[in-house]
C-alpha positions as CSV (number, residue, x, y, z in Angstrom):
1,M,-52.8,-51.0,116.3
2,S,-49.1,-51.4,115.6
3,V,-48.4,-54.9,114.4
4,G,-44.7,-55.6,113.9
5,M,-43.4,-53.1,111.4
6,K,-46.8,-52.1,110.1
7,T,-50.0,-50.6,111.4
8,V,-53.4,-51.9,110.4
9,G,-56.4,-49.8,109.7
10,Y,-60.0,-50.7,108.6
11,T,-62.4,-48.4,106.8
12,K,-66.1,-48.2,107.9
13,A,-67.0,-50.3,104.9
14,A,-64.6,-53.0,106.1
15,L,-66.2,-52.8,109.5
16,R,-69.7,-53.4,108.1
17,D,-68.4,-56.4,106.1
18,L,-66.8,-58.0,109.1
19,R,-69.9,-57.6,111.2
20,R,-72.0,-59.2,108.4
21,F,-69.8,-62.2,108.1
22,G,-69.9,-63.1,111.8
23,N,-67.5,-65.8,113.0
24,M,-65.2,-65.3,110.0
25,A,-64.4,-61.8,111.2
26,D,-61.8,-63.0,113.8
27,R,-60.2,-65.3,111.4
28,I,-59.8,-62.6,108.8
29,R,-58.5,-60.1,111.3
30,E,-56.0,-62.7,112.5
31,A,-54.7,-63.3,109.0
32,V,-54.3,-59.6,108.3
33,A,-52.4,-59.1,111.6
34,E,-50.1,-62.0,110.8
35,Y,-49.3,-60.6,107.4
36,A,-48.7,-57.1,108.9
37,A,-46.3,-58.6,111.4
38,E,-44.5,-60.7,108.8
39,T,-45.1,-60.1,105.2
40,G,-43.9,-63.6,104.4
41,A,-46.9,-65.0,106.2
42,H,-49.8,-66.0,103.9
43,S,-47.5,-65.1,100.9
44,N,-49.2,-67.8,98.8
45,N,-52.6,-66.2,99.5
46,I,-51.6,-62.6,98.6
47,K,-52.4,-61.5,95.0
48,P,-52.4,-58.1,93.3
49,M,-55.8,-56.8,92.6
50,K,-56.7,-56.8,88.9
51,G,-57.6,-53.4,87.7
52,G,-56.2,-51.8,90.9
53,S,-53.3,-49.7,91.8
54,A,-49.8,-51.1,92.2
55,D,-50.2,-51.2,96.0
56,A,-53.7,-52.8,96.0
57,R,-53.7,-56.4,97.2
58,R,-56.2,-59.2,98.0
59,L,-55.6,-61.6,100.9
60,R,-57.4,-64.9,100.6
61,V,-58.7,-66.3,103.9
62,G,-60.6,-69.6,103.2
63,D,-63.6,-68.7,101.0
64,F,-63.2,-65.0,101.8
65,R,-60.9,-62.2,100.7
66,A,-59.7,-58.9,102.3
67,V,-59.0,-56.1,99.9
68,F,-56.2,-53.8,101.2
69,E,-53.6,-51.3,100.3
70,E,-50.0,-51.7,101.6
71,T,-47.2,-49.3,102.1
72,D,-43.9,-49.7,103.9
73,T,-45.5,-48.8,107.2
74,E,-49.3,-49.3,106.8
75,I,-52.0,-51.7,105.7
76,T,-55.5,-50.3,105.1
77,V,-58.3,-52.8,104.6
78,T,-61.1,-51.3,102.6
79,A,-63.4,-54.3,102.0
80,V,-64.0,-58.0,103.0
81,G,-66.2,-60.5,101.2
82,P,-66.5,-63.9,99.5
83,R,-63.7,-64.4,97.1
84,G,-63.8,-65.3,93.4
85,D,-61.7,-68.1,92.1
86,N,-59.8,-66.3,89.4
87,Y,-56.6,-64.4,90.2
88,E,-54.7,-64.7,87.0
89,T,-54.7,-62.7,83.8
90,M,-58.1,-61.3,83.0
91,T,-60.1,-63.3,80.6
92,V,-62.2,-61.1,78.3
93,Q,-64.1,-61.9,75.1
94,F,-65.4,-59.3,72.6
95,I,-68.7,-59.8,70.9
96,K,-70.7,-57.7,68.5
97,A,-74.2,-56.8,69.6
98,P,-77.2,-56.9,67.2
99,G,-77.0,-53.1,66.8
100,G,-73.3,-53.3,65.9
101,A,-71.8,-52.2,69.2
102,R,-68.6,-54.0,70.3
103,L,-69.1,-55.5,73.8
104,A,-66.6,-56.9,76.3
105,V,-67.7,-60.1,78.1
106,L,-65.8,-61.4,81.1
107,P,-66.4,-63.9,84.0
108,A,-68.5,-62.7,86.9
109,E,-65.5,-63.1,89.3
110,E,-63.4,-60.8,87.2
111,Y,-66.2,-58.2,86.9
112,E,-66.3,-58.3,90.7
113,D,-62.5,-57.6,90.7
114,L,-63.1,-54.5,88.7
115,I,-65.8,-53.3,91.1
116,D,-63.5,-54.1,94.1
117,A,-60.7,-52.1,92.4
118,R,-63.0,-49.1,91.8
119,N,-64.4,-49.1,95.3
120,H,-61.0,-49.5,96.8
121,A,-59.6,-46.6,94.8
122,V,-62.4,-44.3,96.0
123,A,-62.0,-45.4,99.6
124,M,-58.2,-44.9,99.6
125,A,-58.6,-41.4,98.0
126,A,-60.9,-40.5,100.9
127,V,-58.5,-41.9,103.5
128,R,-55.6,-40.0,102.0
129,A,-57.7,-36.8,101.9
130,G,-58.6,-37.3,105.6
131,S,-62.4,-37.5,104.9
132,M,-62.7,-41.2,105.8
133,E,-61.8,-42.4,109.3
134,T,-60.1,-45.7,109.8
135,F,-60.1,-48.0,112.8
136,T,-57.4,-50.0,114.5
137,D,-57.7,-53.7,115.1
138,A,-58.5,-53.1,118.7
139,E,-61.3,-50.7,117.7
140,V,-62.6,-53.3,115.3
141,G,-62.8,-55.7,118.2
142,E,-64.8,-53.1,120.2
143,Y,-67.1,-52.6,117.2
144,L,-67.8,-56.3,116.8
145,A,-68.4,-56.7,120.5
146,A,-70.8,-53.7,120.7
147,P,-74.5,-54.6,120.8
148,S,-75.0,-52.5,117.7
149,P,-73.0,-50.2,115.4
150,L,-75.0,-47.3,116.9
151,A,-73.8,-48.1,120.4
152,F,-70.2,-48.3,119.1
153,F,-70.2,-45.0,117.3
154,R,-72.0,-43.2,120.2
155,T,-69.3,-44.4,122.5
156,R,-66.5,-43.5,120.0
157,R,-67.9,-40.0,119.8
158,G,-67.8,-39.7,123.6
159,L,-71.5,-39.2,123.9
160,T,-73.9,-40.5,126.6
161,Q,-77.2,-41.9,125.5
162,A,-78.9,-38.8,127.0
163,A,-76.7,-36.4,125.1
164,L,-77.1,-38.2,121.8
165,A,-80.9,-38.6,122.3
166,K,-81.2,-34.9,123.0
167,A,-79.2,-33.9,119.9
168,A,-81.2,-36.2,117.7
169,G,-84.5,-35.1,119.1
170,I,-85.6,-38.4,120.6
171,S,-86.0,-39.8,124.1
172,Q,-83.2,-41.6,125.9
173,P,-85.3,-44.7,126.5
174,Y,-86.1,-44.9,122.8
175,L,-82.4,-44.6,121.9
176,A,-81.5,-47.3,124.5
177,Q,-84.1,-49.7,122.9
178,I,-82.7,-49.0,119.4
179,E,-79.1,-49.6,120.5
180,G,-80.1,-52.9,122.2
181,G,-82.1,-54.1,119.2
182,D,-85.5,-54.0,121.0
183,R,-86.9,-51.3,118.7
184,T,-86.2,-50.9,115.0
185,G,-86.3,-47.2,114.6
186,T,-87.5,-45.2,111.6
187,L,-85.5,-43.9,108.7
188,E,-86.0,-40.4,109.9
189,T,-84.6,-41.4,113.4
190,F,-81.5,-43.0,112.0
191,A,-80.9,-40.0,109.7
192,A,-80.9,-37.7,112.7
193,L,-78.6,-40.0,114.7
194,A,-76.3,-40.4,111.7
195,R,-76.1,-36.6,111.3
196,V,-75.1,-36.1,115.0
197,L,-72.5,-38.9,114.9
198,G,-71.0,-37.9,111.5
199,V,-71.7,-41.2,109.8
200,T,-74.1,-42.6,107.2
201,I,-77.3,-44.4,107.9
202,D,-75.7,-47.6,106.5
203,D,-72.9,-47.2,109.1
204,L,-75.5,-47.6,111.8
205,V,-77.9,-50.1,110.3
206,M,-76.4,-52.4,107.6
207,N,-78.4,-52.3,104.4
208,Y,-81.0,-50.0,105.9
209,S,-81.5,-48.5,102.5
210,R,-82.9,-51.8,101.4
211,Q,-85.5,-51.9,104.2
212,A,-88.9,-50.2,104.2
213,S,-88.6,-46.6,105.3
214,G,-91.7,-47.1,107.4
215,A,-90.0,-49.6,109.8
216,L,-91.6,-50.1,113.2
217,A,-90.9,-47.3,115.6
């Protein structure tokens, strides 16, 4: 979506985050759009990301933050999550372990900053290489409104339920029940669906890897 002088894109990881945080999703998207239209907006809530590239930023929205990269024409959001409280110079202490190793100790929020910076760098490298798709704000709205991520990605790929079910080796009624949340589906089923759709299992079912692989069929 073109917003003022800049376009806004969200990675699949950012989509998953937005869906997980429910009602905050619209507020976060609105703040990102306002900043994209006028970079002076939310200026007090924009901070460089510690440990990140020169173009990496964090936008604070209430108790949440959006991690993004900004150029003259584009904003790419790679993650959304609860924010830490520390945005200033990194506070690190060095201690010596019993075995003599020198260890660095830093606050949990700053450790999370480093993780954010690492994940952001990996995501942006994939975006630049063309191996990670991004989504406009309008597409994010469609994703959040869809009954499930599976339904969204099937529609985005231009497939009917019958076509996707056939390609994945399952029945169309079974697929319809999974899309609507009436059936859970097995790990093997989601692996087949993900393969056809060109996504990961976690793109279809958030945190599926943490669930039992023998979920109810």
